[in-house]
N, CA, C and O atoms as CSV, one atom per row, in Angstrom:
chain,resi,resn,atom,element,x,y,z
A,1,MET,N,N,22.523,-6.260,-28.189
A,1,MET,CA,C,21.823,-5.996,-29.105
A,1,MET,C,C,20.739,-5.223,-29.244
A,1,MET,O,O,19.844,-5.776,-28.606
A,2,PRO,N,N,20.347,-4.257,-29.729
A,2,PRO,CA,C,19.164,-3.348,-29.643
A,2,PRO,C,C,17.792,-3.974,-29.477
A,2,PRO,O,O,17.515,-4.943,-30.184
A,3,ARG,N,N,16.871,-3.487,-28.569
A,3,ARG,CA,C,16.052,-3.828,-28.220
A,3,ARG,C,C,14.738,-3.210,-28.632
A,3,ARG,O,O,14.796,-1.980,-28.644
A,4,TYR,N,N,13.431,-3.778,-29.013
A,4,TYR,CA,C,12.499,-2.948,-29.533
A,4,TYR,C,C,10.972,-3.477,-28.731
A,4,TYR,O,O,10.774,-4.587,-28.236
A,5,LEU,N,N,10.099,-2.421,-28.783
A,5,LEU,CA,C,9.016,-3.152,-28.332
A,5,LEU,C,C,7.904,-2.667,-29.366
A,5,LEU,O,O,7.770,-1.467,-29.604
A,6,SER,N,N,7.084,-3.673,-29.995
A,6,SER,CA,C,6.178,-3.772,-30.958
A,6,SER,C,C,4.668,-3.939,-30.435
A,6,SER,O,O,4.258,-4.883,-29.760
A,7,GLN,N,N,4.083,-3.075,-30.781
A,7,GLN,CA,C,2.488,-2.952,-30.462
A,7,GLN,C,C,1.725,-3.682,-31.752
A,7,GLN,O,O,1.987,-3.387,-32.918
A,8,HIS,N,N,0.684,-4.739,-31.338
A,8,HIS,CA,C,0.154,-5.552,-32.497
A,8,HIS,C,C,-1.396,-5.214,-31.911
A,8,HIS,O,O,-1.617,-5.031,-30.714
A,9,THR,N,N,-2.488,-5.162,-33.023
A,9,THR,CA,C,-3.817,-5.083,-32.467
A,9,THR,C,C,-4.159,-6.539,-33.050
A,9,THR,O,O,-3.729,-7.045,-34.086
A,10,LEU,N,N,-5.208,-7.172,-31.935
A,10,LEU,CA,C,-5.671,-8.561,-32.087
A,10,LEU,C,C,-7.497,-8.733,-32.421
A,10,LEU,O,O,-8.457,-9.106,-31.748
A,11,ALA,N,N,-7.302,-8.236,-33.820
A,11,ALA,CA,C,-8.946,-8.175,-34.004
A,11,ALA,C,C,-9.459,-9.730,-33.922
A,11,ALA,O,O,-8.903,-10.636,-34.543
A,12,CYS,N,N,-10.552,-9.907,-33.106
A,12,CYS,CA,C,-11.159,-11.271,-33.150
A,12,CYS,C,C,-10.553,-12.376,-32.706
A,12,CYS,O,O,-11.183,-13.429,-32.806
A,13,LEU,N,N,-9.602,-12.390,-32.291
A,13,LEU,CA,C,-8.405,-13.428,-32.056
A,13,LEU,C,C,-8.704,-14.393,-30.761
A,13,LEU,O,O,-8.811,-13.998,-29.600
A,14,THR,N,N,-8.793,-15.487,-31.133
A,14,THR,CA,C,-9.015,-16.502,-29.831
A,14,THR,C,C,-7.719,-16.704,-28.937
A,14,THR,O,O,-6.675,-16.230,-29.384
A,15,ARG,N,N,-7.692,-17.275,-27.877
A,15,ARG,CA,C,-6.788,-17.517,-26.966
A,15,ARG,C,C,-5.758,-18.445,-27.724
A,15,ARG,O,O,-4.533,-18.343,-27.657
A,16,GLN,N,N,-6.482,-19.379,-28.464
A,16,GLN,CA,C,-5.484,-20.387,-29.230
A,16,GLN,C,C,-4.516,-19.562,-30.477
A,16,GLN,O,O,-3.398,-19.810,-30.928
A,17,GLY,N,N,-5.377,-18.635,-30.735
A,17,GLY,CA,C,-4.695,-17.797,-32.078
A,17,GLY,C,C,-3.758,-16.870,-31.630
A,17,GLY,O,O,-2.942,-16.310,-32.362
A,18,ALA,N,N,-3.896,-16.673,-30.193
A,18,ALA,CA,C,-2.876,-15.618,-29.678
A,18,ALA,C,C,-1.395,-16.598,-29.534
A,18,ALA,O,O,-0.253,-16.365,-29.932
A,19,ALA,N,N,-1.923,-17.677,-28.850
A,19,ALA,CA,C,-0.769,-18.701,-28.379
A,19,ALA,C,C,-0.084,-19.075,-29.585
A,19,ALA,O,O,1.104,-19.363,-29.436
A,20,GLU,N,N,-0.624,-19.146,-30.902
A,20,GLU,CA,C,0.035,-19.347,-32.083
A,20,GLU,C,C,0.887,-18.331,-32.464
A,20,GLU,O,O,1.955,-18.661,-32.980
A,21,LEU,N,N,0.586,-16.942,-32.286
A,21,LEU,CA,C,1.260,-15.954,-32.828
A,21,LEU,C,C,2.592,-15.874,-31.563
A,21,LEU,O,O,3.766,-15.838,-31.932
A,22,VAL,N,N,2.308,-15.859,-30.431
A,22,VAL,CA,C,3.501,-16.096,-29.411
A,22,VAL,C,C,4.376,-17.154,-29.954
A,22,VAL,O,O,5.543,-16.838,-30.185
A,23,ARG,N,N,4.014,-18.282,-30.176
A,23,ARG,CA,C,4.615,-19.521,-30.585
A,23,ARG,C,C,5.607,-19.203,-31.965
A,23,ARG,O,O,6.705,-19.742,-32.107
A,24,LEU,N,N,5.118,-18.398,-32.783
A,24,LEU,CA,C,5.690,-17.709,-34.068
A,24,LEU,C,C,6.711,-16.800,-33.744
A,24,LEU,O,O,7.715,-16.770,-34.457
A,25,ALA,N,N,6.583,-15.905,-32.581
A,25,ALA,CA,C,7.640,-15.084,-32.338
A,25,ALA,C,C,8.738,-15.255,-31.473
A,25,ALA,O,O,9.765,-14.576,-31.471
A,26,TYR,N,N,8.365,-16.526,-30.491
A,26,TYR,CA,C,9.531,-17.091,-29.950
A,26,TYR,C,C,10.361,-18.299,-30.862
A,26,TYR,O,O,11.465,-18.751,-30.560
A,27,ALA,N,N,9.550,-18.695,-32.040
A,27,ALA,CA,C,10.603,-19.534,-32.961
A,27,ALA,C,C,11.332,-18.799,-33.949
A,27,ALA,O,O,11.923,-19.436,-34.822
A,28,ALA,N,N,11.379,-17.434,-33.935
A,28,ALA,CA,C,12.032,-16.935,-34.702
A,28,ALA,C,C,13.642,-16.877,-34.665
A,28,ALA,O,O,14.269,-16.828,-33.607
A,29,THR,N,N,14.207,-16.888,-35.876
A,29,THR,CA,C,15.767,-16.950,-35.676
A,29,THR,C,C,16.421,-15.878,-36.080
A,29,THR,O,O,17.631,-15.937,-35.859
A,30,GLN,N,N,15.854,-14.444,-36.851
A,30,GLN,CA,C,16.517,-13.627,-37.414
A,30,GLN,C,C,16.428,-12.634,-36.295
A,30,GLN,O,O,17.342,-11.819,-36.174
A,31,VAL,N,N,15.223,-12.621,-35.309
A,31,VAL,CA,C,15.208,-11.733,-34.199
A,31,VAL,C,C,14.873,-12.703,-32.951
A,31,VAL,O,O,14.735,-13.922,-33.051
A,32,THR,N,N,14.765,-11.947,-31.745
A,32,THR,CA,C,14.768,-12.951,-30.411
A,32,THR,C,C,13.535,-12.291,-29.708
A,32,THR,O,O,13.624,-11.243,-29.069
A,33,ALA,N,N,12.387,-12.992,-29.881
A,33,ALA,CA,C,11.361,-12.615,-28.612
A,33,ALA,C,C,11.671,-12.735,-27.124
A,33,ALA,O,O,11.946,-13.777,-26.530
A,34,LYS,N,N,11.576,-11.364,-26.554
A,34,LYS,CA,C,12.141,-11.669,-25.030
A,34,LYS,C,C,10.959,-11.770,-24.353
A,34,LYS,O,O,10.894,-12.664,-23.509
A,35,ARG,N,N,10.028,-11.082,-24.518
A,35,ARG,CA,C,8.766,-11.003,-23.416
A,35,ARG,C,C,7.578,-10.775,-24.276
A,35,ARG,O,O,7.733,-10.210,-25.359
A,36,VAL,N,N,6.140,-11.254,-23.799
A,36,VAL,CA,C,5.070,-10.846,-24.351
A,36,VAL,C,C,4.289,-10.536,-23.582
A,36,VAL,O,O,4.299,-11.067,-22.471
A,37,LEU,N,N,3.302,-9.521,-23.936
A,37,LEU,CA,C,2.281,-9.272,-23.025
A,37,LEU,C,C,1.089,-9.100,-23.857
A,37,LEU,O,O,1.186,-8.614,-24.984
A,38,LEU,N,N,-0.145,-9.510,-23.312
A,38,LEU,CA,C,-1.611,-9.662,-23.979
A,38,LEU,C,C,-2.581,-9.125,-23.080
A,38,LEU,O,O,-2.584,-9.277,-21.858
A,39,ASN,N,N,-3.443,-8.455,-23.799
A,39,ASN,CA,C,-4.838,-8.190,-23.082
A,39,ASN,C,C,-5.816,-8.451,-24.276
A,39,ASN,O,O,-5.814,-7.849,-25.349
A,40,MET,N,N,-6.637,-9.443,-23.895
A,40,MET,CA,C,-7.310,-10.297,-24.779
A,40,MET,C,C,-8.602,-9.254,-24.851
A,40,MET,O,O,-8.929,-8.852,-25.968
A,41,GLN,N,N,-9.259,-8.860,-23.819
A,41,GLN,CA,C,-10.279,-7.817,-24.095
A,41,GLN,C,C,-10.046,-6.580,-24.674
A,41,GLN,O,O,-10.964,-6.024,-25.276
A,42,GLU,N,N,-8.972,-6.077,-24.582
A,42,GLU,CA,C,-8.966,-4.935,-25.517
A,42,GLU,C,C,-8.253,-5.380,-26.853
A,42,GLU,O,O,-8.236,-4.523,-27.737
A,43,GLY,N,N,-7.622,-6.679,-27.146
A,43,GLY,CA,C,-7.369,-7.075,-28.454
A,43,GLY,C,C,-5.976,-6.404,-28.715
A,43,GLY,O,O,-5.598,-5.945,-29.793
A,44,LYS,N,N,-5.279,-6.431,-27.530
A,44,LYS,CA,C,-3.657,-5.822,-27.702
A,44,LYS,C,C,-2.589,-6.485,-27.245
A,44,LYS,O,O,-2.705,-6.949,-26.110
A,45,MET,N,N,-1.331,-6.703,-27.952
A,45,MET,CA,C,-0.261,-7.478,-27.707
A,45,MET,C,C,0.861,-6.202,-27.682
A,45,MET,O,O,0.833,-5.240,-28.449
A,46,LEU,N,N,1.785,-6.422,-26.682
A,46,LEU,CA,C,3.136,-5.953,-26.786
A,46,LEU,C,C,4.079,-7.093,-26.802
A,46,LEU,O,O,3.749,-8.121,-26.211
A,47,ILE,N,N,5.165,-7.029,-27.386
A,47,ILE,CA,C,6.222,-7.835,-27.624
A,47,ILE,C,C,7.539,-7.215,-27.681
A,47,ILE,O,O,7.750,-6.408,-28.586
A,48,GLU,N,N,8.577,-7.519,-26.722
A,48,GLU,CA,C,9.664,-7.013,-26.609
A,48,GLU,C,C,10.494,-7.957,-27.540
A,48,GLU,O,O,10.396,-9.166,-27.333
A,49,PHE,N,N,11.337,-7.492,-28.591
A,49,PHE,CA,C,12.486,-7.930,-29.292
A,49,PHE,C,C,13.945,-7.620,-29.187
A,49,PHE,O,O,14.313,-6.506,-28.817
A,50,GLU,N,N,14.739,-8.514,-29.481
A,50,GLU,CA,C,15.897,-8.082,-29.524
A,50,GLU,C,C,16.215,-8.389,-31.202
A,50,GLU,O,O,15.852,-9.422,-31.765
A,51,ALA,N,N,16.843,-7.455,-31.761
A,51,ALA,CA,C,16.907,-7.523,-33.117
A,51,ALA,C,C,18.070,-6.556,-33.523
A,51,ALA,O,O,18.268,-5.540,-32.857
A,52,PRO,N,N,18.941,-6.905,-34.752
A,52,PRO,CA,C,20.203,-6.073,-35.239
A,52,PRO,C,C,19.720,-4.638,-35.403
A,52,PRO,O,O,20.401,-3.689,-35.014
A,53,ASP,N,N,18.668,-4.513,-35.918
A,53,ASP,CA,C,18.513,-3.229,-36.209
A,53,ASP,C,C,16.665,-3.274,-36.537
A,53,ASP,O,O,15.892,-4.230,-36.598
A,54,ARG,N,N,16.464,-1.922,-36.684
A,54,ARG,CA,C,14.763,-1.718,-36.814
A,54,ARG,C,C,14.103,-2.430,-38.326
A,54,ARG,O,O,13.031,-3.013,-38.490
A,55,GLU,N,N,15.290,-2.097,-39.394
A,55,GLU,CA,C,14.857,-2.591,-40.590
A,55,GLU,C,C,14.784,-4.360,-40.597
A,55,GLU,O,O,14.081,-4.997,-41.381
A,56,ALA,N,N,15.676,-4.970,-39.540
A,56,ALA,CA,C,15.544,-6.206,-39.565
A,56,ALA,C,C,14.093,-6.792,-38.904
A,56,ALA,O,O,13.342,-7.669,-39.332
A,57,LEU,N,N,14.027,-6.159,-37.990
A,57,LEU,CA,C,12.840,-6.398,-37.239
A,57,LEU,C,C,11.670,-6.337,-37.955
A,57,LEU,O,O,10.945,-7.330,-37.999
A,58,GLU,N,N,11.301,-5.055,-38.671
A,58,GLU,CA,C,10.329,-4.976,-39.655
A,58,GLU,C,C,10.217,-5.920,-40.765
A,58,GLU,O,O,9.134,-6.319,-41.195
A,59,LYS,N,N,11.409,-6.283,-41.238
A,59,LYS,CA,C,11.704,-7.408,-42.312
A,59,LYS,C,C,10.927,-8.681,-41.906
A,59,LYS,O,O,10.140,-9.219,-42.685
A,60,TRP,N,N,11.120,-9.043,-40.935
A,60,TRP,CA,C,10.894,-10.306,-40.271
A,60,TRP,C,C,9.282,-10.430,-39.919
A,60,TRP,O,O,8.653,-11.478,-40.066
A,61,LEU,N,N,8.814,-9.413,-39.516
A,61,LEU,CA,C,7.288,-8.958,-38.886
A,61,LEU,C,C,6.576,-9.208,-40.396
A,61,LEU,O,O,5.634,-9.974,-40.598
A,62,ILE,N,N,7.178,-8.470,-41.292
A,62,ILE,CA,C,6.470,-8.324,-43.012
A,62,ILE,C,C,6.655,-9.958,-43.404
A,62,ILE,O,O,5.688,-10.611,-43.795
A,63,SER,N,N,7.539,-10.345,-43.308
A,63,SER,CA,C,7.915,-11.835,-43.895
A,63,SER,C,C,7.004,-12.674,-43.345
A,63,SER,O,O,6.354,-13.448,-44.047
A,64,GLN,N,N,6.870,-12.601,-42.051
A,64,GLN,CA,C,5.640,-13.508,-41.344
A,64,GLN,C,C,4.303,-13.117,-41.499
A,64,GLN,O,O,3.605,-13.881,-40.832
A,65,LYS,N,N,3.600,-12.232,-42.104
A,65,LYS,CA,C,2.578,-11.598,-42.110
A,65,LYS,C,C,2.029,-11.313,-40.997
A,65,LYS,O,O,0.864,-11.622,-40.750
A,66,PHE,N,N,2.898,-10.603,-40.069
A,66,PHE,CA,C,2.783,-10.451,-38.504
A,66,PHE,C,C,2.435,-9.019,-38.412
A,66,PHE,O,O,3.383,-8.234,-38.413
A,67,HIS,N,N,1.270,-8.557,-38.334
A,67,HIS,CA,C,0.884,-7.103,-38.523
A,67,HIS,C,C,1.323,-6.428,-36.915
A,67,HIS,O,O,1.304,-7.024,-35.838
A,68,PHE,N,N,1.665,-5.170,-37.154
A,68,PHE,CA,C,2.192,-4.409,-36.362
A,68,PHE,C,C,1.758,-3.134,-36.201
A,68,PHE,O,O,1.768,-2.506,-37.260
A,69,ASP,N,N,1.261,-2.334,-34.952
A,69,ASP,CA,C,0.857,-0.916,-35.243
A,69,ASP,C,C,1.975,-0.135,-35.116
A,69,ASP,O,O,2.020,0.889,-35.798
A,70,SER,N,N,2.982,-0.430,-34.309
A,70,SER,CA,C,4.162,0.449,-33.976
A,70,SER,C,C,5.111,-0.056,-33.361
A,70,SER,O,O,4.871,-0.755,-32.377
A,71,LEU,N,N,6.622,0.202,-33.850
A,71,LEU,CA,C,7.629,-0.131,-33.236
A,71,LEU,C,C,8.493,0.704,-32.525
A,71,LEU,O,O,8.631,1.784,-33.099
A,72,LEU,N,N,9.138,0.599,-31.468
A,72,LEU,CA,C,9.683,1.689,-30.481
A,72,LEU,C,C,11.094,1.008,-30.281
A,72,LEU,O,O,11.002,-0.180,-29.971
A,73,ARG,N,N,12.223,1.440,-30.378
A,73,ARG,CA,C,13.429,1.023,-29.982
A,73,ARG,C,C,13.508,1.541,-28.374
A,73,ARG,O,O,12.964,2.594,-28.041
A,74,ILE,N,N,14.129,0.821,-27.559
A,74,ILE,CA,C,14.200,0.840,-26.381
A,74,ILE,C,C,15.421,1.458,-26.213
A,74,ILE,O,O,16.444,0.918,-26.635
A,75,GLU,N,N,15.441,2.567,-25.625
A,75,GLU,CA,C,16.849,3.241,-25.506
A,75,GLU,C,C,17.204,3.578,-23.817
A,75,GLU,O,O,18.370,3.865,-23.548
A,76,PHE,N,N,16.316,3.540,-22.854
A,76,PHE,CA,C,16.768,3.309,-21.525
A,76,PHE,C,C,15.705,2.535,-20.687
A,76,PHE,O,O,14.519,2.754,-20.932
A,77,GLU,N,N,15.988,1.807,-19.891
A,77,GLU,CA,C,15.327,1.122,-18.799
A,77,GLU,C,C,15.254,1.614,-17.387
A,77,GLU,O,O,16.167,2.334,-16.983
A,78,CYS,N,N,14.255,1.295,-16.592
A,78,CYS,CA,C,14.570,1.278,-15.251
A,78,CYS,C,C,13.707,0.182,-14.426
A,78,CYS,O,O,12.485,0.033,-14.407
A,79,GLU,N,N,14.857,-0.632,-13.661
A,79,GLU,CA,C,14.236,-1.343,-13.001
A,79,GLU,C,C,14.590,-1.503,-11.337
A,79,GLU,O,O,14.209,-2.412,-10.600
A,80,ASP,N,N,15.328,-0.485,-11.027
A,80,ASP,CA,C,15.765,-0.095,-9.594
A,80,ASP,C,C,15.680,1.299,-9.427
A,80,ASP,O,O,16.477,1.973,-8.775
A,81,GLY,N,N,14.812,1.666,-9.960
A,81,GLY,CA,C,14.770,3.312,-9.393
A,81,GLY,C,C,15.772,4.079,-10.394
A,81,GLY,O,O,15.572,5.276,-10.601
A,82,THR,N,N,16.648,3.540,-10.905
A,82,THR,CA,C,17.660,4.148,-11.698
A,82,THR,C,C,17.806,4.155,-13.253
A,82,THR,O,O,17.920,3.037,-13.755
A,83,LEU,N,N,17.818,4.966,-13.896
A,83,LEU,CA,C,17.601,4.831,-15.271
A,83,LEU,C,C,18.943,4.603,-15.948
A,83,LEU,O,O,19.957,5.261,-15.717
A,84,HIS,N,N,18.831,3.553,-16.847
A,84,HIS,CA,C,19.998,2.783,-17.455
A,84,HIS,C,C,19.552,2.668,-18.819
A,84,HIS,O,O,18.477,2.228,-19.227
A,85,PRO,N,N,20.863,3.283,-19.688
A,85,PRO,CA,C,20.934,2.953,-21.194
A,85,PRO,C,C,21.003,1.426,-21.616
A,85,PRO,O,O,21.622,0.558,-21.000
A,86,VAL,N,N,20.314,1.259,-22.688
A,86,VAL,CA,C,19.974,-0.010,-23.059
A,86,VAL,C,C,20.901,-0.386,-24.197
A,86,VAL,O,O,20.664,0.310,-25.184
A,87,GLY,N,N,21.943,-1.317,-24.396
A,87,GLY,CA,C,22.387,-1.477,-25.428
A,87,GLY,C,C,21.964,-1.833,-26.772
A,87,GLY,O,O,22.791,-1.908,-27.681
């Protein structure tokens, strides 16, 4: 399934508020959250999702009123020094 990276700005969000957003992402059934990265000082969050397509991910984010700054489809990844295509 295609993977996407979303970027979110967390304006004035507490750690508890961030934990609620993470819970919401992992509870999704139309898309699948795989990994969440947060920087509370800079107010940024990145989430790696699996989704059928970009439109499905955008639709889910909008339906949950989950603001996003950008979405990026992950086409290649490298974990061992070698570039591999992502399904």
